[in-house]
C-alpha positions in Angstrom: 144.9 120.8 269.2 148.7 120.0 268.3 149.7 121.3 264.7 150.4 117.7 263.9 146.8 116.3 264.6 144.7 119.4 263.1 146.8 119.0 259.9 145.9 114.7 260.0 142.1 115.8 260.7 142.2 118.1 257.8 143.7 115.7 255.5 141.4 112.8 256.8 138.6 114.9 256.2 139.4 115.6 252.5 139.8 111.8 252.1 143.0 110.9 252.9 143.1 107.4 254.7 146.7 107.3 255.6 145.9 110.5 257.6 142.9 108.8 259.2 145.2 105.6 259.9 147.6 107.8 261.4 145.3 109.3 263.9 143.7 105.7 264.7 147.3 105.0 265.8 147.8 107.8 267.8 144.3 107.9 269.8 144.2 103.6 269.5 145.7 102.7 272.8 143.5 105.4 274.7 140.5 104.5 273.0 140.8 100.7 273.7 141.7 101.4 277.2 138.4 103.6 277.7 136.3 100.6 275.9 138.1 97.6 278.1 137.4 99.8 281.2 133.9 100.8 280.7 133.1 96.9 278.9 135.6 94.6 281.4 136.4 92.2 278.7 138.8 92.6 275.8 136.5 91.1 273.0 134.3 93.7 273.6 137.0 96.2 274.1 138.5 95.3 270.6 135.2 95.1 268.9 134.0 98.4 270.2 137.0 100.5 270.0 137.0 99.6 266.0 133.7 100.5 265.9 134.4 103.9 267.7 136.9 104.7 265.1 134.3 103.8 262.0 131.9 106.3 263.5 134.6 108.6 263.9 135.5 108.4 260.5 132.2 108.7 259.3 131.5 112.1 261.8 134.8 113.7 260.8 133.5 116.1 258.2 131.1 117.3 260.7 133.9 117.7 263.5 134.3 121.8 263.5 137.1 122.0 266.4 135.0 123.3 269.0 136.6 121.0 271.2 139.5 119.5 271.2 140.2 116.9 268.7 140.8 114.1 271.7 137.7 114.7 273.8 135.8 114.6 270.4 137.2 110.9 270.2 136.6 110.0 274.0 133.0 111.3 273.1 132.5 109.4 270.4 134.1 106.3 272.4 132.2 106.7 275.6 128.8 106.8 273.4 129.6 103.6 271.7 130.2 102.0 274.9 127.2 103.2 276.4 124.9 102.1 273.5 126.6 98.3 274.3 126.2 98.6 277.6 122.2 99.4 277.2 122.0 96.6 275.0 123.6 94.2 277.3 121.6 95.3 279.9 118.6 93.6 277.7 120.8 90.5 277.1 123.2 89.9 279.8 126.5 88.0 279.5 129.2 86.5 281.2 132.7 87.5 280.3 135.3 84.6 280.0 138.7 87.0 280.6 140.0 86.4 283.6 142.1 89.0 283.7 143.4 92.2 282.1 146.8 91.3 281.5 145.5 87.4 280.6 148.7 85.8 279.1 150.8 89.1 279.4 152.5 89.1 282.6 156.2 87.9 282.6 158.7 88.3 285.8 162.2 89.6 285.7 164.7 88.9 288.4 165.7 92.1 289.5 167.1 92.8 293.2 165.3 96.5 293.8 162.0 95.5 291.8 159.0 93.6 293.7 158.9 89.5 294.2 156.9 87.7 292.6 154.6 87.3 295.2 154.3 91.2 295.1 153.6 91.3 291.6 151.5 88.9 291.8 149.4 90.6 294.8 149.0 93.5 292.9 147.5 91.7 289.8 145.0 90.4 292.2 144.4 93.8 293.1 143.8 94.9 289.8 141.9 92.0 288.9 139.4 92.6 292.0 139.5 97.0 291.2 138.3 95.9 287.4 135.4 93.6 288.9 134.2 96.1 291.1 134.5 98.7 288.6 132.5 96.8 286.3 129.7 96.4 288.9 129.2 99.9 288.7 126.1 102.1 287.0 127.2 103.0 283.7 127.4 106.9 284.4 129.8 106.1 287.8 132.1 103.6 285.7 132.6 106.1 282.7 133.5 109.3 284.7 135.9 107.0 286.7 137.6 105.9 283.6 137.7 109.2 281.9 139.3 110.6 285.3 141.0 108.3 287.0 142.1 105.9 283.8 142.6 108.4 281.1 143.5 111.5 283.6 141.0 113.8 281.5 140.3 117.1 283.2 137.0 118.1 284.9 136.4 120.3 282.1 137.5 117.9 279.4 135.2 115.3 281.0 132.2 118.0 281.6 132.7 118.6 277.4 132.8 115.0 276.6 129.9 114.1 278.8 127.9 117.5 278.2 127.3 118.3 281.5 128.3 121.3 283.8 131.1 121.0 285.9 129.5 120.8 289.2 127.4 117.6 287.9 131.4 116.2 286.7 132.2 116.7 290.5 129.6 115.4 292.3 129.0 112.5 290.1 132.8 111.7 290.2 132.9 112.0 294.2 129.8 109.6 294.3 131.2 107.5 291.8 134.5 107.2 293.7 132.3 106.6 297.1 130.6 103.7 295.6 133.8 102.2 294.5 135.5 102.6 297.9 132.4 100.4 299.4 132.6 98.0 296.9 136.0 97.3 296.9 135.9 97.4 301.1 132.9 95.1 300.8 135.1 92.6 298.4 138.4 92.6 300.8 136.1 92.1 303.9 135.0 89.0 301.8 138.7 87.8 301.2 139.8 88.2 304.7 139.3 85.1 306.0 140.9 83.2 303.1 143.9 85.6 303.2 144.3 84.3 306.5 144.1 80.9 305.8 146.7 81.2 302.8 149.1 82.6 305.5 
């Protein structure tokens, strides 16, 4: 654990709210990204990131340092999202978010950059991948987000999820295959429309 993080954790354990706020600033983007990728919409991601930080603050006195602080935070975030996903399975909802970048896309004219059409295609692809990801079982979605988006090592994932390295590798392989099948199916469904648009 980096020395700065270690000092902030120790200060936070002693009740220093400024130190904890600094920790939140250091990790808020990663926590939000995990929540967004697992939940698939901004409203839930924002709520669950906040809930994760509340749980982190409450559990901070129990942090022993056996795992890295970031792994411990990811573990809590994943568990908060899992709990919400279980609740949602009992009461399905529909997201009103159309895109992970809704309202935030801007284009600049550059001679060597992508054209607006290429940028739009890339954004559409990201939306499609996010939609396919959101239809995967929770275990697959969680492990793909941790490895492919958060770029955690296999060891960090195993530690966070409390499973063996072999389980991580096999689950990740099955998750990648499932995502690939969903994307392929989606691309096949969209192919006739792509031909019409050209």
